[in-house]
ROMARGU-354410 format. One record per residue (C-alpha): residue in three letters; z, y, x; residue number from 1. Coordinates in steps of 0.5 Angstrom, whole numbers, plus 2048, in hexadecimal, padded with zeros to 3 digits. Layout:
BEGIN
residu/w/v/u/num
Ala/Z/Y/X/NUM
...
***
This chain:
BEGIN
residu/w/v/u/num
Met/83D/7E3/806/1
Ser/83A/7E9/803/2
His/832/7EB/805/3
Val/832/7F0/80A/4
Arg/82C/7F5/808/5
Pro/827/7F7/80E/6
Ser/827/7FE/80F/7
Ile/821/803/80F/8
Ala/821/803/816/9
Asp/821/7FB/816/10
Lys/81B/7FB/811/11
Arg/817/800/815/12
Arg/818/7FC/81B/13
Ala/816/7F5/818/14
Phe/810/7F9/815/15
His/80E/7FB/81C/16
Arg/80E/7F4/81E/17
Leu/80A/7F1/819/18
His/804/7F5/81B/19
Gln/805/7F3/822/20
Asp/801/7EC/821/21
Gly/7FF/7E7/81C/22
Cys/7FD/7E9/815/23
Phe/801/7EA/80F/24
Val/801/7EB/808/25
Ile/804/7F2/805/26
Pro/804/7F1/7FD/27
Asn/804/7F7/7F9/28
Pro/80A/7F7/7F3/29
Trp/80A/7FC/7EE/30
Asp/811/7FC/7EC/31
Val/818/7FA/7EF/32
Gly/818/7F3/7EB/33
Ser/811/7F1/7EE/34
Ala/813/7F3/7F5/35
Arg/819/7EF/7F5/36
Tyr/815/7E9/7F2/37
Leu/811/7EA/7F8/38
Gln/816/7EA/7FD/39
Thr/819/7E3/7FA/40
Leu/812/7E0/7FC/41
Gly/813/7E2/803/42
Phe/80E/7E8/804/43
Lys/810/7EC/80A/44
Ala/80F/7F3/808/45
Leu/80C/7F6/802/46
Ala/808/7FC/800/47
Thr/808/800/7FA/48
Thr/802/801/7F6/49
Ser/800/808/7F3/50
Ser/7FC/805/7ED/51
Gly/801/800/7EB/52
Phe/807/805/7EB/53
Ala/803/80A/7E7/54
Trp/800/805/7E2/55
Ser/807/802/7E1/56
His/809/80A/7DF/57
Gly/803/80B/7DA/58
His/7FF/80F/7DF/59
Arg/7F8/80E/7E3/60
Asp/7F8/80C/7EA/61
Gly/7FA/813/7EE/62
Gly/7FD/816/7E8/63
Met/804/816/7EA/64
Ser/808/81C/7ED/65
Arg/80B/81C/7F4/66
Asp/812/81C/7F2/67
Arg/811/816/7ED/68
Val/80D/812/7F3/69
Leu/813/814/7F8/70
Asp/818/812/7F3/71
His/814/80B/7F2/72
Leu/814/80A/7FA/73
Thr/81C/80B/7FA/74
Glu/81D/806/7F5/75
Met/818/801/7F8/76
Val/81B/802/7FF/77
Glu/822/801/7FC/78
Ala/820/7FB/7F8/79
Thr/81E/7F6/7FD/80
Asp/820/7F4/804/81
Leu/819/7F4/806/82
Pro/815/7FA/80A/83
Ile/811/7FE/805/84
Asn/80A/801/806/85
Ala/809/807/802/86
Asp/802/808/7FE/87
Phe/803/810/7FF/88
Glu/7FC/812/7FD/89
His/7F9/818/800/90
Gly/800/81B/802/91
Phe/801/81F/7FB/92
Ala/7FE/825/7FF/93
Pro/7F7/828/800/94
Asp/7F9/82A/807/95
Ala/7FC/828/80E/96
Pro/803/82C/80D/97
Gly/803/829/806/98
Val/802/822/808/99
Ala/807/823/80D/100
Asp/80C/825/808/101
Ser/80B/81F/804/102
Val/80B/81A/809/103
Arg/812/81D/80C/104
Leu/815/81C/805/105
Ala/812/815/804/106
Val/815/813/80B/107
Gln/81C/815/808/108
Thr/81B/810/803/109
Gly/81C/80A/808/110
Val/814/808/808/111
Ala/812/804/80E/112
Gly/80B/806/80E/113
Leu/807/80B/80A/114
Ser/7FF/80C/809/115
Ile/7FB/812/808/116
Glu/7F4/812/805/117
Asp/7EF/817/806/118
Ser/7ED/817/7FF/119
Thr/7ED/81E/7FB/120
Gly/7ED/81B/7F4/121
Asp/7E7/820/7F2/122
Ala/7E1/81C/7F0/123
Ser/7DD/822/7F3/124
Lys/7E0/821/7FA/125
Pro/7E3/81B/7FA/126
Leu/7E5/81B/801/127
Phe/7E8/820/806/128
Asp/7E4/822/80B/129
Phe/7E5/81F/812/130
Asp/7E8/824/816/131
Thr/7ED/825/810/132
Ala/7EE/81E/80F/133
Val/7F0/81D/816/134
Glu/7F5/823/816/135
Arg/7F8/820/810/136
Ile/7FA/81A/814/137
Arg/7FC/81E/81A/138
Ala/801/822/815/139
Ala/804/81B/813/140
Arg/805/818/81A/141
Lys/808/81F/81C/142
Ala/80D/81F/816/143
Ile/80F/817/817/144
Asp/810/819/81E/145
Lys/814/81F/81D/146
Ala/818/81B/818/147
Gly/819/816/81E/148
Ser/818/810/818/149
Asp/814/80B/81C/150
Thr/810/80B/815/151
Leu/809/807/816/152
Leu/803/80C/814/153
Ile/7FD/809/811/154
Gly/7F7/80D/810/155
Arg/7F2/80B/80B/156
Ala/7EB/80D/80A/157
Glu/7E9/80C/803/158
Cys/7E1/80D/804/159
Phe/7E0/806/800/160
Leu/7E4/807/7FA/161
Val/7E1/80E/7F9/162
Gly/7DA/80C/7F9/163
Gln/7D8/80D/800/164
Pro/7D8/806/803/165
Asp/7D6/809/80A/166
Leu/7D9/804/80F/167
Glu/7D7/809/815/168
Glu/7DA/80F/812/169
Thr/7E0/80A/810/170
Ile/7E1/808/817/171
Ala/7E0/80F/81A/172
Arg/7E6/811/815/173
Leu/7EA/80C/817/174
Lys/7EA/80D/81E/175
Gly/7EB/814/81D/176
Tyr/7F2/812/819/177
Ala/7F4/80D/81F/178
Asn/7F3/813/824/179
Ala/7F7/818/820/180
Gly/7FD/813/820/181
Ala/7FC/80E/81A/182
Asp/7FF/807/81C/183
Cys/7FB/803/817/184
Leu/7F4/804/814/185
Tyr/7F2/802/80D/186
Ala/7EB/803/80A/187
Pro/7EC/800/803/188
Gly/7E5/7FD/800/189
Ile/7E2/7FA/806/190
Arg/7E1/7F3/804/191
Ser/7DC/7EF/809/192
Val/7DD/7EC/80F/193
Glu/7D9/7F0/813/194
Gln/7DC/7F7/810/195
Ile/7E3/7F4/811/196
Ser/7E1/7F2/819/197
Ala/7DE/7F8/81A/198
Val/7E4/7FC/818/199
Val/7E9/7F8/81C/200
Ala/7E5/7F8/822/201
Ala/7E4/800/821/202
Val/7EC/802/821/203
Ala/7EE/7FC/825/204
Pro/7F4/7FB/828/205
Lys/7F7/7FF/822/206
Pro/7F8/7FA/81C/207
Val/7F4/7FA/816/208
Asn/7F6/7F9/80E/209
Leu/7F1/7F6/80A/210
Leu/7F1/7F7/802/211
Ile/7F0/7F0/7FE/212
Gly/7EF/7F2/7F7/213
Phe/7E9/7EF/7F3/214
Asn/7E5/7E9/7F4/215
Ala/7E8/7E7/7FB/216
Asp/7E4/7E2/7FF/217
Leu/7E8/7E2/805/218
Ser/7EE/7DE/806/219
Met/7F4/7E0/80A/220
Pro/7F2/7DC/810/221
Gln/7EB/7DF/810/222
Ile/7EE/7E6/810/223
Ala/7F2/7E5/815/224
Ala/7ED/7E2/819/225
Leu/7E9/7E9/819/226
Gly/7EF/7EC/81C/227
Val/7F2/7EF/816/228
Arg/7F9/7F1/817/229
Arg/7FC/7F2/80F/230
Val/7F9/7F0/808/231
Ser/7FB/7F4/802/232
Val/7F9/7F3/7FB/233
Gly/7F9/7FA/7F8/234
Gly/7FA/7FA/7F1/235
Ala/7F7/7F3/7F0/236
Leu/7FE/7F0/7EE/237
Ala/800/7F5/7E9/238
Arg/7F9/7F4/7E6/239
Ala/7FA/7ED/7E6/240
Ala/800/7EE/7E2/241
Trp/7FD/7F3/7DE/242
Gly/7F7/7EE/7DD/243
Gly/7FC/7E9/7DA/244
Phe/800/7EE/7D5/245
Ile/7F9/7F1/7D3/246
Arg/7F6/7EA/7D1/247
Ala/7FD/7E8/7CD/248
Ala/7FD/7EE/7CA/249
Lys/7F6/7EE/7C7/250
Leu/7F6/7E7/7C5/251
Ile/7FC/7E9/7C0/252
Ile/7F9/7EF/7BD/253
Glu/7F2/7EC/7BD/254
Gln/7F3/7E5/7BB/255
Gly/7FA/7E5/7B9/256
Lys/7FB/7E0/7BF/257
Phe/801/7DF/7C4/258
Asp/7FD/7DB/7C9/259
Gly/7FD/7E0/7CE/260
Phe/804/7DE/7D0/261
Ala/802/7D7/7D2/262
Asp/803/7D9/7DA/263
Ala/809/7DE/7D9/264
Ala/80E/7DD/7DE/265
Ser/815/7DA/7DC/266
Gly/81A/7DF/7DA/267
Asn/81F/7DA/7DD/268
Ala/81B/7DA/7E3/269
Leu/81B/7E1/7E3/270
Asn/822/7E2/7E2/271
Ala/824/7DD/7E7/272
Val/820/7E1/7EC/273
Phe/823/7E8/7EB/274
Arg/82A/7E5/7EA/275
Gly/82F/7E9/7EF/276
Ser/82A/7EE/7F0/277
***
């Protein structure tokens, strides 16, 4: 019997159901192969990673154009049966009308969810002011609704990632994004139990995404107990892959040794995973 692929609408409905209760992991592949492999492990949804995708093309995080990202999203959506959440950075626009246009194009790729950040990319003024940031989320919401797509909207407060670890400001922004129509809230960089609990309580009953990247002290049962609805890893899986690659390559050039391949995946095992893909 041939495999029946779920439709875009099926994926979006499944994605909404995942956010209704419980706690799930939404890992971040950076290409088709890593996405398909994660599907074989039984994950229920996947999220793209702007950093992992950029590094795979020799660019810094944030260095890919909107067109390249949109092509990547289309490819990732078509690659697996799972809902795909887009790391859509800051919407590739400084103003609300620009964000609305970008979101309209992102929805057309078939993504089940997309996030909009409040970071500017400008080190001298790393965050959009509160009113502008809220208006950008409101514009994203209207673009999604106008498309009739039911794509989940995630509002991201980047305070902790841009060197402004102010929990009060972070929560104020997340509340503003929730009121502007964000379905899920995300403050990458918060780490302590106290910070996580405060964010979950502040935006309840809307779901919260938690980023786990470096020095993760919390297990999934502990995270679930805090009321977090979903957990992503950002560029961590890509960094783990790069870590193995860099160690092996440096051993060759610096010591003439090939010990770095000791933990390498089996070629036969990978071929078996991707046979029929």
